[in-house]
N, C-alpha and C positions, 0 to 999 in steps of 0.2 A: 730778829737777829740781822736780817738783810737790810734793815733801815740804816742809812749812813750815819744817822745821829747816834746810833749805838756806840760809835767809836769815840765819842767826845771825851770819856774819862781818860783816854790816852794822852790828852793834851798836857796833863799835869801829874806825872808820876811823882811819888814822894821825893823831895829833894835830897841830895846827898851832901855830906860835908865836903867843902872845897878848900884846898890850901893853895894860896897864890905865892909865887916867888918871882923876883926879878933876877935873871941870870945874865951875867956878862960873859959873852963869848967873843973874843977878838974885839972888834970895834962896835959890836952890836949888843944891845940889851934886849933880852927876850922876856916876855911875860909868859910864865909857865904855870899850868894848872895841874894839880894832883888831887884826884879823888881817892882817898885811902881805901884799902881793902886787901883782899887776899892776893898774894903774888905767886900762888901755885896753881897751875904749872908755870905761869908767867904773867907779869902785868900786861896791860894793853897800852900800846902807843897809838894814839888816834890822830889822824891827819884830816883836817877840814877842807872844804871846798874853797874856791877862789874868793878872796875878799872877806871870808867869814871868820869872825872871832869865835873862840871856843864856847862862849855862853850859848850860842845858837844850838849847840848839841846837848844842852842840859837834859831835855827829856829822854834822849837816847842813853846818855850816861847813867841817869837814874834807873832806867829800865835794865841796864846791864847787871845791876845787883852788886853783891859784895866781891868785887874784883878791883884791884888798883888800876886806875886809868890815868894816863899822863897825856897832856896835849899842850900845845903852845901856839901863840899867835905868830904867824909868819912875819918876817921883817916888813915894817911899814903898815901892818895890819893890827887892829885892836890896840893893845898896849905895848907892842914891840916897836923899837925905833927903826927908822929907815937905815938900810945899809949904805955905805959910802960909794958903792959901785953895783952895777947889775950882776945878777947871779943866774945860774942854771940849775936844773933839777938835781944834778949830782952834788952841787954845793949844798943844797938844802938837805939832801940825804946825809951828808957828812955832819951838817949842823945838828940833825936829829940824833945822830949817834952821840954827840957831845951832850945833848940834853938828857938822853937816856942814862948815860953814865953819871952825870951830875945828880940825877935822881936816885943813884945807887944801884942801877941794874945793868947787867951785861947783855941781856937780850929781852925781847918782848914779843907778844903777839901783836901784829901790826894791822890796823884797820884804816883804810883810806877811802874817802868819799869824794867822788867827782874829781876835781883837780888833785885832791889829796890821794885819790886812787892811783894817779900817775906817780905821785911822790912815793906811795907805798911800794909800787913796782920797782922804782929806782932804788929805794932803801933795800929791798930784798936782793937786788942785783949788786949794789955797791957794797953792802955789808951783810952778806948771807948768813954769817954766824950769829948776827944780832937778831935775826928774824926767825922765830920758832914756827909760827903759822901766819898765813896771810889772808886777809879778807878785803876784797875789792868791791866797792859799792858804787853803782851808777857811774862807771868809768870806762876808759877805752885804752887801746894800745898805742894810739897816735898814728901819724901818717906813715906810710900811705895806705894802711889797712883799716883805718877808723872810718866809721860811717858818721858824717857830720850832722849837726843840727840844721834845721831849716834856716834859710837866710834871715827870716824875720826874728828868729830866736837868737841866732848867732850875733847879729848886730847889737841886740840888747845886751849880750854878754860882754861886749867890748867896753862897756861903760859901767862904772860903779854906781850909777844913778839909783838903782834899786836899794842900795845900802845907805845912800845919802838922803833919800827922800822917802820916809815911811809910807806916805800916801801912794807913791809910785809903786812901791813893793806890793801893797795890798791890791792895787788896780791890775797889775800885770803878773801877779804870782801864778795864776792859773795857766796863762800862756807859756810862762817860763818853766814851771815845775810840773804841770800836769797833775794827774791823780786827784787826790782829795783837795788840793789847792784850787782846782777848777771851780768848786762850788762852796767851799768852806771859808768864808771871809774871816771868821773868828780865828781859825788856824793861821791865816796869813797875818792878821793883826798881832796875834801872840808871837809869831816868829819875828815880825818887824820890831816888836817891843824889846827884844833881846839884842838887837843890833848895836854894835859899837862901831861907829863910822870909821871906815878905813881912810887912810890918806889916798888921794888920787895917784900920787907917785908910787905908793906901795902896791896899789892895785895894778898899775901899769907894769911894775917890775914882775909881778906874778904872771901877768900875760906874757911878758917877754921871756920869762924862764921856761914856759911850756911851748912857746912858738918854735916849731921845727923839732920839738922833742918827739922821740918815738922809742918804744920798747920792742918794736918789730924785729930788730936784729938780734935780740938776746932773750926775749921773754920765754922762748921755748927751752931755755936753759935753767929757768927757775926750778928749784927742787923742793921748796917749802910746800907742804899741804896747803891748798888754796881753795877758798870759797869765793865764788863770783856771784854777786847778787845784782840783778837788774830789775828795773821797773818796766812793766809792759806799756805804760803810758808816759814815757820819758821824752819830752821835747828836746832836752839838751843833749842827752846821750842815748840815742835810740837803742832798744834792747838787742839789736843785732850785734852791737859791740860786746855785750856780755857773752854771746855765743862764740864770737871770734876769740876772746880771751880764753874761754874755757877749752876751746879746741887747741889753742897754742900752748897753754901751760900744762905740763905733763900730769902732775898729781893734783888735779882740780875737779871741781864740780860746779854746776850752775844752778842757781835758784832764780826763777822769775816770779816777782810779786805783781799782783794786779794793782799797781800803784804808780806813782809818778817818780820824778827825779829824786825828791827828798823823802823817800819812804822811811828813812831813819828818824825824821821829824814827824811825819804824818801818821806813821804806825810804829812808834818806837818799841813797844813791848813785843810785837810780832817779830820785828827785825832783831831785837836783842835776844829773844828766845832762840831764833834760828842760829845766830852767831855763837851764843853760849854753848849750844849743843855741839856745834862744830869744834869749838876750841877745847871743849871738855872731853871729847871722844878720845879713847885710848888709841884707837886705830882709825885712820881715815880711809874709807873705801870710795872709789869713784864709780857712781852709777852709770848705767848705759845711756841714760838720757836725763835731761834736766827735769826739775820738778817745778810745776807752776802752781802757785798758792794764791787763790783769791783771798783778799784781806778779810772778808767777812767769814769765810770758811776757816781760815787760820785762827781768827779770834775764837771761833766756836771750839776748835780743837785745843786751843791754849787756855780755855776757860775765861775768855774775856767777858765783860759785863754786857 
Protein backbone atom coordinates (compact mmCIF):
# COMPACT_ATOMS: atom_id res chain seq x y z
CA UNK A 1 0.00 0.00 0.00
CA UNK A 2 2.90 2.37 0.68
CA UNK A 3 4.27 1.87 -2.84
CA UNK A 4 3.63 5.15 -4.74
CA UNK A 5 2.56 3.23 -7.82
CA UNK A 6 -0.52 2.12 -5.89
CA UNK A 7 -1.97 5.59 -6.54
CA UNK A 8 -1.94 5.28 -10.34
CA UNK A 9 -5.68 4.44 -10.70
CA UNK A 10 -6.42 7.96 -9.40
CA UNK A 11 -5.18 9.39 -12.70
CA UNK A 12 -8.36 8.52 -14.55
CA UNK A 13 -11.57 8.51 -12.48
CA UNK A 14 -14.66 7.71 -14.59
CA UNK A 15 -15.46 10.78 -16.72
CA UNK A 16 -18.56 12.85 -16.08
CA UNK A 17 -20.96 14.32 -18.60
CA UNK A 18 -19.93 17.89 -19.44
CA UNK A 19 -22.08 20.68 -20.81
CA UNK A 20 -20.35 23.66 -22.41
CA UNK A 21 -21.85 27.12 -22.91
CA UNK A 22 -20.60 30.42 -24.28
CA UNK A 23 -22.02 33.20 -22.12
CA UNK A 24 -21.91 36.85 -23.05
CA UNK A 25 -21.42 39.16 -20.07
CA UNK A 26 -20.83 42.79 -20.96
CA UNK A 27 -18.08 42.93 -23.56
CA UNK A 28 -16.72 39.46 -22.79
CA UNK A 29 -17.66 35.96 -23.88
CA UNK A 30 -16.90 33.30 -21.27
CA UNK A 31 -16.60 29.57 -21.83
CA UNK A 32 -18.57 27.99 -19.00
CA UNK A 33 -18.63 24.34 -17.97
CA UNK A 34 -21.43 22.59 -16.13
CA UNK A 35 -21.17 19.02 -14.89
CA UNK A 36 -24.82 18.14 -14.06
CA UNK A 37 -25.71 16.56 -10.72
CA UNK A 38 -27.44 17.18 -7.43
CA UNK A 39 -27.81 20.79 -6.31
CA UNK A 40 -28.69 19.95 -2.71
CA UNK A 41 -27.61 21.49 -0.45
CA UNK A 42 -25.92 23.60 -3.16
CA UNK A 43 -24.02 23.27 -6.44
CA UNK A 44 -20.25 23.77 -6.48
CA UNK A 45 -18.68 26.83 -8.06
CA UNK A 46 -15.06 25.93 -8.86
CA UNK A 47 -12.24 28.43 -9.44
CA UNK A 48 -9.02 27.19 -11.06
CA UNK A 49 -5.43 28.39 -10.68
CA UNK A 50 -3.65 30.99 -12.79
CA UNK A 51 -3.59 30.23 -16.51
CA UNK A 52 -5.53 27.00 -16.10
CA UNK A 53 -8.47 25.96 -18.27
CA UNK A 54 -11.15 23.94 -16.50
CA UNK A 55 -10.28 20.67 -18.29
CA UNK A 56 -7.19 20.46 -16.07
CA UNK A 57 -9.50 19.69 -13.15
CA UNK A 58 -11.41 16.86 -14.88
CA UNK A 59 -10.09 14.11 -12.52
CA UNK A 60 -11.06 16.14 -9.46
CA UNK A 61 -14.54 16.93 -10.79
CA UNK A 62 -15.06 13.25 -11.63
CA UNK A 63 -14.04 12.31 -8.09
CA UNK A 64 -16.57 14.76 -6.58
CA UNK A 65 -19.36 12.43 -7.70
CA UNK A 66 -23.01 13.31 -8.23
CA UNK A 67 -22.99 17.02 -7.47
CA UNK A 68 -23.46 19.84 -9.97
CA UNK A 69 -20.16 21.63 -10.62
CA UNK A 70 -19.86 24.93 -12.46
CA UNK A 71 -16.59 26.44 -13.63
CA UNK A 72 -15.46 28.91 -16.26
CA UNK A 73 -12.32 30.00 -18.05
CA UNK A 74 -11.12 33.39 -16.88
CA UNK A 75 -10.96 36.19 -19.47
CA UNK A 76 -8.17 35.45 -21.94
CA UNK A 77 -7.76 31.87 -20.64
CA UNK A 78 -8.93 28.67 -22.35
CA UNK A 79 -11.95 29.48 -24.48
CA UNK A 80 -12.86 32.87 -22.95
CA UNK A 81 -12.17 36.12 -24.80
CA UNK A 82 -9.79 38.80 -23.63
CA UNK A 83 -11.37 41.69 -21.75
CA UNK A 84 -10.95 45.18 -23.22
CA UNK A 85 -9.33 46.44 -20.02
CA UNK A 86 -7.38 45.18 -16.98
CA UNK A 87 -9.43 43.85 -14.07
CA UNK A 88 -9.03 43.25 -10.34
CA UNK A 89 -10.12 40.34 -8.15
CA UNK A 90 -13.31 42.11 -7.07
CA UNK A 91 -14.33 42.45 -10.71
CA UNK A 92 -13.90 38.70 -11.31
CA UNK A 93 -15.91 37.96 -8.15
CA UNK A 94 -18.81 39.99 -9.56
CA UNK A 95 -18.36 38.24 -12.90
CA UNK A 96 -18.66 34.90 -11.09
CA UNK A 97 -21.95 36.02 -9.52
CA UNK A 98 -23.30 36.66 -13.04
CA UNK A 99 -22.13 33.22 -14.19
CA UNK A 100 -23.76 31.53 -11.20
CA UNK A 101 -27.07 33.28 -11.80
CA UNK A 102 -26.97 32.55 -15.55
CA UNK A 103 -26.61 28.90 -14.58
CA UNK A 104 -29.84 29.21 -12.59
CA UNK A 105 -28.48 29.39 -9.04
CA UNK A 106 -28.51 32.04 -6.33
CA UNK A 107 -25.74 30.55 -4.18
CA UNK A 108 -23.13 27.82 -4.22
CA UNK A 109 -20.44 26.03 -2.27
CA UNK A 110 -17.26 27.68 -3.53
CA UNK A 111 -13.96 25.85 -4.07
CA UNK A 112 -10.87 27.81 -5.03
CA UNK A 113 -7.47 26.40 -5.98
CA UNK A 114 -4.26 28.48 -5.76
CA UNK A 115 -5.03 31.78 -7.60
CA UNK A 116 -8.63 30.59 -7.57
CA UNK A 117 -8.41 30.36 -3.78
CA UNK A 118 -7.78 34.09 -3.63
CA UNK A 119 -10.77 34.58 -5.93
CA UNK A 120 -12.87 32.32 -3.68
CA UNK A 121 -12.00 34.49 -0.67
CA UNK A 122 -12.92 37.60 -2.65
CA UNK A 123 -16.20 36.01 -3.77
CA UNK A 124 -17.14 35.12 -0.19
CA UNK A 125 -16.35 38.71 0.86
CA UNK A 126 -17.94 40.52 -2.09
CA UNK A 127 -21.08 38.36 -2.29
CA UNK A 128 -21.43 36.64 1.11
CA UNK A 129 -25.06 35.64 0.55
CA UNK A 130 -24.01 33.73 -2.59
CA UNK A 131 -21.48 31.54 -0.78
CA UNK A 132 -22.83 28.76 1.48
CA UNK A 133 -19.51 27.12 2.36
CA UNK A 134 -15.96 27.86 1.33
CA UNK A 135 -13.06 25.52 0.46
CA UNK A 136 -9.60 27.04 0.01
CA UNK A 137 -6.98 24.76 -1.58
CA UNK A 138 -3.26 25.56 -1.75
CA UNK A 139 -3.77 29.30 -1.41
CA UNK A 140 -2.90 32.30 0.73
CA UNK A 141 -4.23 35.57 2.14
CA UNK A 142 -1.91 37.84 0.16
CA UNK A 143 0.53 40.50 1.30
CA UNK A 144 1.80 41.35 3.83
CA UNK A 145 1.00 38.13 5.71
CA UNK A 146 1.57 35.56 2.95
CA UNK A 147 4.66 33.37 2.90
CA UNK A 148 5.97 33.53 -0.68
CA UNK A 149 7.41 30.85 -2.93
CA UNK A 150 11.16 30.48 -3.31
CA UNK A 151 12.58 32.91 -5.91
CA UNK A 152 13.35 30.09 -8.38
CA UNK A 153 9.69 29.01 -8.29
CA UNK A 154 8.31 32.55 -8.22
CA UNK A 155 10.13 33.56 -11.41
CA UNK A 156 8.79 30.52 -13.26
CA UNK A 157 5.25 31.49 -12.20
CA UNK A 158 5.59 34.90 -13.85
CA UNK A 159 5.61 33.25 -17.28
CA UNK A 160 2.95 31.07 -18.95
CA UNK A 161 5.70 28.98 -20.56
CA UNK A 162 4.65 25.79 -18.75
CA UNK A 163 1.24 26.07 -20.42
CA UNK A 164 2.62 26.92 -23.85
CA UNK A 165 5.28 24.19 -24.03
CA UNK A 166 4.16 20.73 -22.81
CA UNK A 167 7.76 19.51 -22.63
CA UNK A 168 8.64 22.36 -20.31
CA UNK A 169 5.69 21.47 -18.08
CA UNK A 170 6.80 17.84 -17.81
CA UNK A 171 10.42 18.82 -17.15
CA UNK A 172 9.67 21.39 -14.43
CA UNK A 173 6.44 20.06 -12.88
CA UNK A 174 8.26 18.55 -9.91
CA UNK A 175 10.03 21.77 -9.00
CA UNK A 176 6.85 23.81 -9.44
CA UNK A 177 4.21 21.58 -7.91
CA UNK A 178 6.09 19.22 -5.57
CA UNK A 179 4.49 16.08 -4.17
CA UNK A 180 3.80 13.29 -6.63
CA UNK A 181 4.81 15.52 -9.54
CA UNK A 182 8.42 15.19 -8.34
CA UNK A 183 8.68 11.59 -9.48
CA UNK A 184 5.60 10.71 -11.57
CA UNK A 185 6.30 11.82 -15.16
CA UNK A 186 3.15 10.10 -16.38
CA UNK A 187 1.08 12.33 -14.10
CA UNK A 188 2.85 15.40 -15.50
CA UNK A 189 2.28 14.25 -19.09
CA UNK A 190 -1.39 13.52 -18.37
CA UNK A 191 -1.79 16.99 -16.87
CA UNK A 192 0.00 18.63 -19.80
CA UNK A 193 -2.23 16.78 -22.29
CA UNK A 194 -5.32 18.61 -20.99
CA UNK A 195 -3.85 22.11 -21.31
CA UNK A 196 -5.63 24.57 -23.55
CA UNK A 197 -2.98 27.21 -24.17
CA UNK A 198 -3.81 30.59 -22.61
CA UNK A 199 -3.03 33.83 -24.37
CA UNK A 200 0.00 35.62 -22.98
CA UNK A 201 -2.11 38.73 -22.46
CA UNK A 202 -4.73 36.73 -20.55
CA UNK A 203 -2.07 35.26 -18.28
CA UNK A 204 -0.55 38.69 -17.63
CA UNK A 205 -3.98 40.11 -16.83
CA UNK A 206 -4.45 37.39 -14.20
CA UNK A 207 -1.06 38.25 -12.72
CA UNK A 208 -2.01 41.92 -12.70
CA UNK A 209 -5.35 41.19 -11.01
CA UNK A 210 -3.70 39.56 -8.01
CA UNK A 211 -0.69 41.90 -7.78
CA UNK A 212 -1.14 43.88 -4.58
CA UNK A 213 -4.31 41.96 -3.70
CA UNK A 214 -4.79 40.93 -0.10
CA UNK A 215 -7.56 39.57 2.08
CA UNK A 216 -5.66 40.43 5.25
CA UNK A 217 -7.87 43.45 5.97
CA UNK A 218 -11.14 41.53 5.91
CA UNK A 219 -10.59 37.75 5.87
CA UNK A 220 -11.28 37.65 9.63
CA UNK A 221 -14.79 38.88 8.86
CA UNK A 222 -15.73 35.87 6.70
CA UNK A 223 -18.53 33.92 8.34
CA UNK A 224 -18.93 31.00 5.94
CA UNK A 225 -17.87 27.61 7.31
CA UNK A 226 -14.47 27.18 5.70
CA UNK A 227 -12.20 24.25 4.97
CA UNK A 228 -8.56 25.15 4.31
CA UNK A 229 -6.51 22.42 2.60
CA UNK A 230 -2.74 22.70 2.21
CA UNK A 231 -0.03 20.50 0.77
CA UNK A 232 2.93 19.72 3.01
CA UNK A 233 5.29 19.78 -0.02
CA UNK A 234 3.98 22.86 -1.84
CA UNK A 235 6.71 24.97 -3.50
CA UNK A 236 4.26 27.61 -4.81
CA UNK A 237 2.22 28.13 -1.65
CA UNK A 238 4.15 26.88 1.40
CA UNK A 239 1.83 25.20 3.95
CA UNK A 240 2.34 27.94 6.54
CA UNK A 241 -0.13 29.94 4.42
CA UNK A 242 -2.84 27.41 5.23
CA UNK A 243 -2.10 27.79 8.93
CA UNK A 244 -2.38 31.58 8.61
CA UNK A 245 -5.73 31.40 6.82
CA UNK A 246 -7.15 28.91 9.31
CA UNK A 247 -6.10 31.16 12.19
CA UNK A 248 -7.68 34.24 10.64
CA UNK A 249 -10.99 32.82 9.36
CA UNK A 250 -13.31 32.38 12.39
CA UNK A 251 -15.30 29.28 11.42
CA UNK A 252 -12.57 27.29 9.71
CA UNK A 253 -10.45 24.20 9.98
CA UNK A 254 -7.20 23.13 8.37
CA UNK A 255 -6.26 19.87 6.69
CA UNK A 256 -2.65 19.30 5.62
CA UNK A 257 -2.09 16.59 3.01
CA UNK A 258 1.27 14.93 2.44
CA UNK A 259 1.24 16.10 -1.16
CA UNK A 260 2.25 19.06 -3.30
CA UNK A 261 0.54 22.13 -4.72
CA UNK A 262 -1.79 20.27 -7.08
CA UNK A 263 -3.17 17.65 -4.70
CA UNK A 264 -6.56 18.03 -6.39
CA UNK A 265 -4.91 16.56 -9.51
CA UNK A 266 -2.39 14.13 -8.01
CA UNK A 267 -4.81 12.72 -5.41
CA UNK A 268 -8.29 13.69 -6.68
CA UNK A 269 -10.29 11.03 -4.84
CA UNK A 270 -8.73 11.69 -1.44
CA UNK A 271 -9.22 15.43 -1.87
CA UNK A 272 -12.79 15.02 -3.12
CA UNK A 273 -13.73 12.72 -0.23
CA UNK A 274 -12.42 15.26 2.26
CA UNK A 275 -14.32 18.11 0.62
CA UNK A 276 -17.56 16.13 0.18
CA UNK A 277 -17.55 15.22 3.87
CA UNK A 278 -17.13 18.90 4.76
CA UNK A 279 -19.80 20.18 2.38
CA UNK A 280 -22.27 17.47 3.36
CA UNK A 281 -21.95 17.80 7.12
CA UNK A 282 -25.03 19.22 8.84
CA UNK A 283 -22.96 21.08 11.38
CA UNK A 284 -19.37 22.15 10.96
CA UNK A 285 -17.24 22.01 14.09
CA UNK A 286 -13.77 23.48 14.33
CA UNK A 287 -11.21 21.08 15.82
CA UNK A 288 -8.52 22.23 18.22
CA UNK A 289 -5.73 21.46 15.75
CA UNK A 290 -5.29 20.65 12.09
CA UNK A 291 -5.37 17.14 10.72
CA UNK A 292 -2.40 15.83 8.75
CA UNK A 293 -3.22 13.01 6.33
CA UNK A 294 -0.47 11.07 4.57
CA UNK A 295 -1.80 10.28 1.10
CA UNK A 296 -1.15 6.56 1.36
CA UNK A 297 -2.84 6.32 4.78
CA UNK A 298 -5.79 8.32 3.48
CA UNK A 299 -6.12 5.98 0.51
CA UNK A 300 -6.15 3.06 2.89
CA UNK A 301 -8.90 4.66 4.97
CA UNK A 302 -10.92 5.59 1.90
CA UNK A 303 -10.66 2.13 0.36
CA UNK A 304 -8.25 3.07 -2.43
CA UNK A 305 -6.77 0.31 -4.58
